[in-house]
C-alpha positions as CSV (number, residue, x, y, z in Angstrom):
1,M,0.0,0.0,0.0
2,K,1.4,3.4,-1.0
3,V,2.0,6.0,1.7
4,T,-0.3,8.5,-0.1
5,S,-3.2,6.1,0.4
6,Y,-3.2,6.9,4.1
7,Q,-4.4,10.4,3.3
8,K,-8.0,9.3,2.6
9,Y,-8.4,8.0,6.1
10,R,-9.5,10.3,9.0
11,K,-6.9,10.7,11.7
12,I,-7.8,9.2,15.1
13,L,-6.3,10.3,18.4
14,V,-4.6,7.8,20.6
15,A,-4.5,8.3,24.4
16,V,-3.4,6.5,27.5
17,D,-5.3,6.3,30.8
18,C,-3.7,5.1,34.0
19,I,-5.5,3.2,36.8
20,I,-3.3,3.7,39.8
21,F,-3.9,1.5,42.8
22,G,-2.6,2.0,46.4
23,F,-3.1,0.2,49.7
24,D,-3.9,2.2,52.9
25,G,-3.3,-0.7,55.2
26,S,-6.8,-2.0,55.1
27,Q,-8.3,-1.2,51.7
28,V,-7.2,-1.0,48.1
29,Q,-7.8,2.5,46.6
30,A,-7.7,4.2,43.2
31,L,-6.2,7.5,42.6
32,L,-8.4,10.0,40.7
33,I,-8.0,13.6,39.6
34,K,-10.3,16.5,38.9
35,R,-10.4,17.1,35.1
36,R,-9.2,20.6,34.2
37,F,-10.6,21.0,30.7
38,E,-13.7,20.4,28.7
39,P,-15.5,18.2,28.1
40,E,-16.5,17.1,31.6
41,K,-14.4,19.8,33.3
42,G,-14.3,19.5,37.1
43,K,-15.4,15.9,37.2
44,W,-13.4,12.9,38.5
45,S,-11.2,11.2,36.0
46,L,-8.3,8.9,35.6
47,M,-4.9,10.5,34.9
48,G,-4.2,10.3,31.1
49,G,-2.9,12.0,28.1
50,F,-2.4,11.7,24.3
51,V,0.5,9.6,22.9
52,G,3.1,11.9,21.4
53,E,4.4,11.7,17.9
54,K,7.8,10.5,19.1
55,E,6.8,8.1,21.9
56,N,5.0,4.7,22.0
57,A,2.0,4.0,24.3
58,E,4.1,2.6,27.1
59,E,6.4,5.6,27.1
60,A,3.4,7.9,27.2
61,A,1.9,6.0,30.2
62,T,5.3,6.1,32.0
63,R,5.4,9.9,31.4
64,V,1.8,10.3,32.7
65,L,2.5,8.3,35.8
66,R,5.7,10.2,36.6
67,Q,4.0,13.5,36.2
68,L,1.3,12.6,38.6
69,T,3.2,10.7,41.3
70,G,6.8,11.7,41.0
71,I,7.8,8.0,41.5
72,K,10.3,6.2,39.3
73,N,10.1,2.5,38.3
74,I,6.4,2.1,39.0
75,Y,5.0,-1.4,38.4
76,M,2.8,-0.9,35.3
77,E,1.0,-3.3,33.0
78,Q,-1.1,-2.7,29.9
79,L,-4.7,-3.6,30.6
80,A,-6.8,-3.2,27.5
81,T,-7.7,-1.0,24.6
82,F,-11.0,1.0,24.8
83,S,-12.2,2.0,21.3
84,D,-15.9,2.5,21.4
85,V,-16.7,5.1,18.7
86,N,-18.5,7.4,21.0
87,R,-16.4,6.9,24.2
88,D,-15.1,10.5,24.2
89,S,-17.7,13.2,23.5
90,A,-15.0,15.6,22.1
91,G,-13.9,13.4,19.3
92,R,-12.7,10.0,18.1
93,V,-10.2,8.8,20.7
94,I,-8.9,5.3,21.2
95,S,-7.5,4.8,24.7
96,I,-4.9,2.3,25.8
97,A,-5.4,1.7,29.5
98,Y,-2.6,0.7,32.0
99,F,-2.8,-0.2,35.6
100,A,-0.1,0.6,38.1
101,L,0.6,-0.3,41.7
102,I,2.3,2.1,44.1
103,N,3.0,2.4,47.8
104,I,0.8,5.2,49.0
105,E,3.6,6.5,51.4
106,D,5.9,7.0,48.4
107,Y,3.4,9.4,46.7
108,D,4.5,13.0,46.5
109,H,1.9,15.0,48.4
110,K,2.9,18.2,46.7
111,L,2.0,16.6,43.3
112,Q,-1.2,15.3,44.8
113,R,-2.3,18.8,45.7
114,E,-1.1,20.2,42.4
115,H,-3.2,17.7,40.4
116,E,-6.1,17.9,42.8
117,A,-5.8,14.1,43.2
118,K,-7.6,12.0,45.7
119,W,-7.7,8.4,46.8
120,F,-11.0,6.6,46.7
121,L,-12.1,3.2,47.9
122,L,-13.0,0.9,45.0
123,S,-16.4,0.4,46.7
124,R,-17.0,4.1,46.9
125,L,-15.9,5.5,43.6
126,P,-17.5,8.9,42.5
127,P,-19.1,9.2,39.1
128,L,-16.3,9.1,36.5
129,I,-16.1,10.5,33.0
130,F,-16.5,8.5,29.8
131,D,-15.7,4.8,30.3
132,H,-13.2,5.3,33.2
133,K,-15.2,3.3,35.7
134,E,-15.2,0.4,33.3
135,M,-11.4,0.7,33.2
136,V,-11.1,0.7,37.0
137,M,-13.3,-2.4,37.4
138,K,-11.4,-4.2,34.7
139,A,-8.1,-3.3,36.4
140,K,-9.5,-4.6,39.7
141,E,-10.3,-8.0,38.1
142,R,-6.9,-8.1,36.5
143,L,-5.2,-7.5,39.8
144,R,-7.1,-10.4,41.4
145,E,-6.1,-12.6,38.6
146,K,-2.5,-11.5,38.7
147,V,-1.8,-12.0,42.3
148,V,-2.6,-15.7,42.1
149,A,0.5,-16.5,40.2
150,H,2.7,-13.4,40.6
151,P,3.7,-11.5,43.7
152,V,2.8,-8.1,42.4
153,G,1.0,-7.3,45.6
154,F,4.3,-6.4,47.2
155,E,4.4,-3.3,45.0
156,L,1.6,-1.9,47.2
157,L,3.5,-2.5,50.5
158,P,6.4,-0.8,52.1
159,A,9.8,-2.5,51.6
160,K,9.5,-3.9,55.1
161,F,6.2,-5.4,56.1
162,T,4.6,-7.8,58.6
163,L,2.7,-11.0,57.8
164,P,-0.5,-9.4,59.2
165,Q,0.0,-6.5,56.8
166,L,0.5,-8.9,53.9
167,Q,-2.6,-10.8,54.8
168,S,-4.7,-7.6,55.1
169,L,-3.6,-6.7,51.6
170,Y,-4.8,-10.0,50.1
171,E,-8.0,-9.8,52.0
172,A,-8.5,-6.3,50.6
173,I,-7.8,-7.5,47.0
174,Y,-10.2,-10.4,47.3
175,N,-12.7,-8.6,49.6
176,A,-12.8,-11.7,51.7
177,P,-11.3,-12.9,55.0
178,L,-8.4,-15.4,54.8
179,D,-7.6,-18.0,57.5
180,K,-4.5,-16.7,59.3
181,R,-2.9,-20.1,59.9
182,N,-3.3,-21.3,56.3
183,F,-2.2,-18.0,54.8
184,T,0.9,-17.8,56.9
185,K,1.8,-21.4,56.2
186,K,1.4,-21.0,52.5
187,I,3.3,-17.8,52.2
188,L,6.2,-19.0,54.3
189,S,6.4,-22.3,52.4
190,L,7.2,-20.4,49.2
191,G,10.5,-19.2,50.6
192,V,10.2,-15.8,49.0
193,L,10.1,-13.8,52.2
194,K,13.2,-13.0,54.3
195,K,12.6,-12.5,58.0
196,L,14.3,-9.6,59.6
197,D,15.5,-9.1,63.2
198,E,13.2,-6.1,63.4
199,K,9.7,-5.7,64.7
200,E,6.9,-3.3,63.9
201,R,5.5,-2.1,67.3
202,Q,2.9,0.4,66.3
203,S,0.1,-2.2,66.1
204,S,0.9,-3.9,69.4
205,R,3.3,-3.8,72.4
206,K,4.7,-7.2,71.5
207,G,5.2,-6.3,67.9
208,A,5.3,-8.4,64.7
209,F,8.5,-9.4,62.9
210,L,9.2,-7.5,59.7
211,Y,9.9,-9.3,56.4
212,V,11.2,-8.3,53.0
213,F,10.4,-9.8,49.6
214,D,13.2,-11.9,48.0
215,S,12.9,-11.3,44.2
216,R,15.7,-13.9,43.4
217,K,13.8,-16.7,45.0
218,D,10.6,-15.5,43.4
219,Q,12.2,-15.9,39.9
220,K,13.1,-19.5,40.7
221,M,9.5,-20.1,41.9
222,Q,8.1,-18.6,38.7
223,A,10.5,-20.8,36.6
224,D,9.2,-23.9,38.5
225,G,5.6,-22.9,37.7
226,V,4.6,-22.5,41.4
227,K,1.6,-20.3,42.0
228,F,1.9,-17.6,44.6
229,I,-1.5,-18.0,46.3
């Protein structure tokens, strides 16, 4: 096909939208911003932007995440393409959605105020523009599927964490209680956690031992086809 034949086709804009999840210690939350331009100005929205002429979609999503959070090396994964003809009331826009996981404590609060961003419980999302709620719900399901075989949940925790904190995270992801004895036994049997000689004492006087995630042992586990949960 000759290059000149492209001219007869109408140009379509390509955007990226980022679903950012964080964990507050008891619930998984999504980060939303107040939209600053029409259409739907002033309403709650995911953070997004158009793909530039000299960047691919992943580069655009990385740029958007960095602008909003100020965090480098964020865990990010492409979720899906949303291409309904009438999804954006301003014009024909195809959006490639990405979901990202961050530790809430690492989030730059100055940037949060600058972008008028706010964390919302997934069970209490405000009305969102366009198809953004569909994106969030799809990302929630992907997260549930992902944590079964991959330890991506650690991206939502501090570098050092307790077993109760880890269990609370998985209970929040699945929105269901987990048996403490079975959960602890399963997690420790995988050999991907390293116990430290430190304790977290804010939750109780006795304190709980802190652990760190061992990525090297996880790589072996993945190679052996062992499921995480």
